[in-house]
C-alpha positions in Angstrom: 27.1 15.7 -4.0 24.0 13.5 -4.4 21.5 12.8 -1.7 22.0 10.1 0.9 19.2 7.7 1.5 19.1 6.3 5.1 15.4 5.3 5.3 15.5 1.7 4.1 13.0 0.6 6.8 10.4 2.8 5.1 11.2 1.3 1.7 14.2 -0.2 0.1 15.5 0.6 -3.4 14.3 -1.7 -6.1 16.7 -4.6 -6.6 18.0 -5.2 -10.1 16.7 -8.8 -9.9 13.2 -7.5 -9.2 13.3 -4.9 -11.9 14.4 -7.6 -14.5 11.6 -10.0 -13.4 9.0 -7.2 -13.6 10.1 -6.1 -17.0 9.9 -9.6 -18.3 6.4 -10.1 -16.7 5.1 -7.0 -18.5 5.2 -8.9 -21.8 3.0 -11.7 -20.4 -0.5 -10.6 -21.4 -2.7 -13.3 -19.9 -4.9 -13.3 -16.8 -3.8 -16.0 -14.3 -7.3 -17.2 -14.0 -7.7 -17.9 -17.7 -7.2 -21.5 -18.9 -5.7 -20.7 -22.3 -2.0 -20.6 -23.0 -1.6 -16.9 -22.3 -3.4 -17.3 -18.9 -1.3 -20.3 -18.0 1.8 -18.3 -18.7 0.7 -15.6 -16.3 -0.3 -18.2 -13.8 3.2 -19.8 -14.1 4.8 -16.5 -13.1 2.6 -16.2 -10.0 3.3 -19.8 -9.0 7.0 -19.5 -9.5 7.1 -16.4 -7.4 5.0 -18.2 -4.7 7.7 -20.9 -4.6 10.5 -18.3 -4.4 8.9 -16.5 -1.4 8.1 -19.8 0.3 11.7 -20.9 -0.1 13.0 -17.6 1.1 10.9 -18.0 4.3 12.5 -21.3 5.1 10.8 -23.9 3.0 7.8 -24.9 0.9 5.8 -26.3 3.8 3.9 -23.0 4.1 1.2 -21.4 1.9 1.7 -18.0 0.5 -1.3 -15.7 -0.2 -0.4 -12.7 -2.2 -2.0 -9.4 -1.2 -1.6 -5.7 -2.1 0.5 -5.0 1.0 1.6 -6.2 4.4 -1.3 -4.0 5.7 -3.8 -6.0 3.8 -2.1 -9.3 4.8 -2.4 -8.2 8.5 -6.1 -7.4 8.0 -6.6 -10.8 6.4 -4.9 -12.5 9.3 -6.3 -10.5 12.2 -9.8 -9.2 11.3 -12.4 -10.3 13.7 -10.2 -12.5 15.8 -9.9 -10.4 18.9 -6.2 -11.2 19.5 -3.9 -9.7 22.1 -1.0 -7.4 21.1 1.4 -4.9 22.4 1.8 -1.2 21.9 5.0 -1.7 20.0 3.2 -3.3 17.1 3.1 -1.5 13.7 -0.1 0.5 13.1 -1.3 -2.1 10.6 -1.4 -4.7 13.3 -2.4 -2.4 16.2 -5.6 -1.5 14.4 -6.8 -5.1 14.9 -5.5 -6.1 18.3 -5.6 -4.7 21.8 -2.5 -3.5 23.5 -2.7 -5.6 26.6 0.6 -7.4 26.4 3.3 -5.9 28.6 6.5 -4.3 27.2 9.7 -3.9 29.1 12.3 -1.2 28.9 14.2 -3.0 26.1 11.0 -3.4 24.0 10.6 -7.1 24.7 7.0 -8.3 24.9 5.8 -11.0 27.4 3.1 -13.4 26.1 1.1 -15.7 28.3 -1.3 -17.1 25.7 0.5 -17.3 22.3 -2.5 -18.9 20.5 -4.5 -15.7 21.1 -1.7 -13.2 20.5 0.3 -11.5 17.9 4.0 -10.5 18.1 6.3 -8.7 15.6 9.6 -10.3 14.8 11.4 -7.0 14.5 10.3 -3.5 15.4 10.4 -1.0 12.5 11.4 2.0 14.6 13.9 0.5 17.0 15.0 -2.6 15.2 14.6 -4.7 18.4 14.2 -8.4 17.6 11.7 -10.6 19.5 11.8 -14.3 20.2 8.5 -15.9 18.9 6.8 -18.4 21.2 5.5 -21.7 19.9 1.9 -21.6 18.5 1.9 -17.8 18.2 -1.3 -16.8 16.3 0.3 -14.2 14.0 3.7 -12.5 13.6 4.5 -9.4 11.6 7.8 -10.4 9.9 7.9 -7.5 7.5 11.0 -5.7 8.8 13.0 -8.8 9.6 12.4 -10.6 6.3 15.5 -10.0 4.1 17.7 -8.5 6.8 18.1 -11.5 9.2 17.4 -15.2 8.8 13.7 -15.9 8.9 12.4 -19.5 9.0 8.7 -19.3 9.2 8.0 -23.0 9.9 10.6 -23.0 12.7 9.5 -19.7 14.2 6.5 -21.1 16.0 4.0 -18.7 14.3 0.9 -20.0 12.7 0.6 -17.0 10.3 3.1 -14.4 9.2 2.9 -11.0 7.4 5.6 -9.9 4.9 6.0 -7.1 2.3 7.9 -6.8 -1.0 9.2 -3.2 -0.8 11.0 -3.7 2.5 13.5 -6.1 0.9 14.0 -4.5 -2.5 10.8 -5.6 -4.3 8.1 -3.3 -5.7 5.6 -1.3 -3.6 2.1 -2.5 -3.7 2.5 -6.2 -3.0 2.7 -8.3 0.2 1.8 -11.7 1.4 0.2 -13.6 4.2 2.2 -16.8 5.1 0.3 -19.6 6.8 0.7 -23.2 7.8 -1.0 -25.6 5.5 -4.6 -26.5 6.4 -5.4 -23.3 8.3 -8.9 -21.9 7.5 -9.1 -18.3 6.6 -12.1 -16.0 6.1 -11.3 -13.8 3.1 -11.6 -10.0 3.4 -12.0 -9.6 -0.4 -14.6 -11.9 -1.8 -15.9 -12.5 -5.3 -13.4 -14.7 -7.1 -11.5 -17.8 -6.5 -8.0 -16.3 -6.7 -5.3 -17.2 -4.2 -6.9 -20.5 -3.3 -10.1 -18.7 -2.4 -8.5 -16.6 0.3 -8.1 -13.3 -1.6 -10.4 -12.3 -4.5 -9.1 -10.1 -7.3 -6.9 -10.5 -10.3 -3.3 -11.0 -9.1 -0.7 -8.3 -9.6 1.4 -10.5 -11.8 4.1 -7.9 -12.4 4.5 -7.0 -8.7 4.4 -10.6 -7.6 7.1 -11.5 -10.1 9.2 -8.7 -8.6 8.5 -9.9 -5.1 9.7 -13.4 -5.8 12.9 -12.3 -7.4 13.6 -9.8 -4.6 12.9 -12.4 -1.9 15.3 -14.9 -3.5 18.0 -12.2 -3.8 17.5 -10.9 -0.3 17.9 -14.2 1.5 21.0 -14.9 -0.6 22.5 -11.7 0.7 21.6 -12.7 4.3 23.1 -16.2 3.9 26.3 -14.6 2.5 26.6 -12.3 5.5 26.4 -9.1 3.5 24.6 -7.3 6.4 27.7 -7.6 8.6 29.3 -4.6 7.0 26.1 -2.7 7.2 26.0 -3.4 11.0 29.6 -2.1 11.2 28.6 1.1 9.5 25.6 1.4 11.8 27.9 1.1 14.8 30.3 3.7 13.4 27.3 6.0 13.0 26.2 5.6 16.6 29.8 6.1 17.9 30.0 9.3 15.9 26.7 10.6 17.2 27.6 9.7 20.8 30.9 11.6 20.5 29.0 14.7 19.2 26.2 14.6 21.8 26.9 12.7 24.9 23.3 13.0 26.2 22.0 11.0 23.2 19.8 8.0 24.1 20.2 5.0 21.8 17.2 2.8 21.9 17.7 -1.0 22.1 21.5 -0.7 21.8 22.1 -3.4 24.4 19.8 -6.0 22.9 19.5 -7.9 19.6 18.3 -5.7 16.8 18.3 -5.5 13.1 21.8 -4.9 11.7 20.8 -1.7 9.8 18.6 0.2 12.3 19.5 3.0 14.8 16.9 4.8 16.8 18.2 7.6 19.0 17.0 10.8 20.7 18.3 14.0 22.1 15.5 14.9 24.5 14.0 18.3 23.7 15.1 18.3 20.0 12.0 17.3 18.1 12.3 14.4 15.7 10.4 16.0 12.9 12.6 19.0 13.1 15.7 16.8 12.7 14.1 15.1 9.7 13.5 18.4 8.0 17.0 19.6 8.8 18.6 16.5 7.4 16.4 16.6 4.3 17.6 20.1 3.6 21.2 18.8 4.1 20.5 16.1 1.5 20.0 13.2 3.8 16.7 11.1 4.1 15.9 9.7 7.5 12.6 9.4 9.5 11.0 9.9 12.8 9.2 6.7 13.6 7.7 4.4 11.0 6.8 5.8 7.6 3.1 5.1 8.1 2.9 7.4 11.1 5.9 9.8 10.7 3.7 12.6 9.4 1.8 12.7 12.7 3.2 15.1 15.3 2.9 12.9 18.4 5.2 11.0 20.7 6.4 7.6 19.4 3.9 5.0 20.6 6.7 2.4 20.6 9.0 4.4 22.8 6.2 5.4 25.2 5.4 1.7 25.6 9.0 1.1 26.5 8.8 3.7 29.3 10.4 6.7 27.7 9.1 10.1 28.7 7.2 12.3 26.2 10.2 14.6 25.6 12.4 11.7 24.6 9.6 9.9 22.6 9.0 13.1 20.6 12.7 13.6 20.0 13.6 10.2 18.5 14.7 9.7 14.9 15.3 6.5 13.0 18.3 6.0 10.7 18.1 2.8 8.6 20.9 1.7 6.3 20.9 -0.6 3.3 23.4 -2.9 1.7 24.3 -0.1 -0.7 25.0 2.4 2.1 28.7 3.4 2.3 30.9 4.5 5.1 31.2 7.9 3.4 27.5 8.3 3.5 27.3 7.5 7.2 30.1 10.0 7.8 28.2 12.6 5.8 25.1 12.1 7.8 27.0 12.3 11.1 28.6 15.6 9.9 25.3 17.1 8.9 23.6 15.9 12.1 26.4 17.3 14.2 26.1 20.7 12.5 22.4 20.8 13.2 23.0 19.7 16.8 25.3 22.6 17.4 22.7 25.0 16.1 20.1 23.4 18.4 22.3 23.7 21.4 23.2 27.3 20.6 19.5 28.2 20.3 18.7 26.4 23.5 21.5 28.2 25.5 
């Protein structure tokens, strides 16, 4: 049997629409900043993708600044602003904000001053969805975009951060979304690319893939394709609960992404489970991919009030639209066998 990939929140498989757009873009030789015909052809691809991403985010009333990643987009939005944040934010955001905003046991964040704060739309580890307040300075929309409806202009945020590879686009391209007229001090300076907000020749191939993936992803959301994925996620959790009644499911009682399950058996280290599942042919993670190699309690779960033993024991299983019921059942069987070995050793 082939491997089972259940780590879509880390990166999603490349969509066929994105692959086709990237292959076509490879034959466009020009630099988007050049004024000749070849340059204009490359520029046209970038601008078409910009419109695709803008439409996917709810309309063309927002400006899209392409970057190398959501991490770079976050730095562009947050650097030097001294904004308030919460400990549940992704590391790419947490690096630029404080962690002064309170977090409750469900992972919800309370914000008193939105114009000086940042708030993620969906948590990458738990899948918990937040309600964004009006005039929020910045929102990390990376995990939500392409899995649930995201309307940037209606969200209340002034700026948003998104990434291509979370929704089936290529790795190495992201975007900062902002309302028209907002001033922005560029991090990368030297050229006039991206309306003077991000210097450097655009990644035309990656950007073309991003646009195609965003368009396909929002179509899937609109057609309700994630409903079946949510059903499979719920089957997975029911199976795990039947195998290990002491399992703690994080965020299960509140709105979350349809594909994400974060759960823990206190005392059974998350990284151990990840390795055991990998040997069994199943890819999962312990926390977000950017920090899963670090042996430490989940900062997100700690902020939610979980003790160290639970925070160190959590794993994240994230499904995709291609995930089948049989794959979910295979994971549950492999996890159950490993759980029995864990209990036998602990006895």
